[in-house]
C-alpha positions in Angstrom: -13.3 -0.4 -11.9 -11.1 2.5 -10.9 -10.4 4.1 -7.6 -11.9 7.5 -6.9 -8.7 9.2 -5.6 -10.5 12.4 -4.6 -12.9 10.6 -2.2 -10.5 7.8 -1.0 -10.8 7.3 2.7 -7.8 6.4 4.8 -8.2 3.6 7.4 -7.9 6.3 10.1 -10.7 8.3 8.6 -12.9 5.2 8.3 -12.1 4.4 12.0 -13.2 7.8 13.2 -16.3 7.9 10.9 -17.4 4.6 12.4 -16.6 5.6 15.9 -18.3 9.1 15.8 -21.9 8.0 16.4 -20.7 5.9 19.4 -18.8 8.8 20.9 -21.7 11.2 20.3 -24.2 8.8 21.8 -22.1 8.3 24.9 -21.6 12.0 25.2 -25.3 12.7 25.0 -25.9 10.0 27.6 -23.4 11.6 30.0 -24.9 15.0 29.5 -28.4 13.7 30.2 -27.2 12.2 33.5 -25.5 15.5 34.5 -28.7 17.5 33.8 -30.8 15.0 35.8 -28.3 15.2 38.7 -28.2 18.9 39.0 -30.8 21.5 38.4 -30.1 24.2 35.9 -29.8 26.8 38.6 -26.6 25.4 40.1 -25.2 23.8 37.1 -21.4 23.4 37.1 -19.3 24.5 34.1 -17.6 21.6 32.4 
């Protein structure tokens, strides 16, 4: 069994790849709460 050097993932890349869905999920949750709190008419810029 040989290593595929072209597609080798560093620990840092693996960390971010695993973290990404969590971050995106939390971001969507925060955005949903913001939208519920304020109507679209007087929505603040982030």
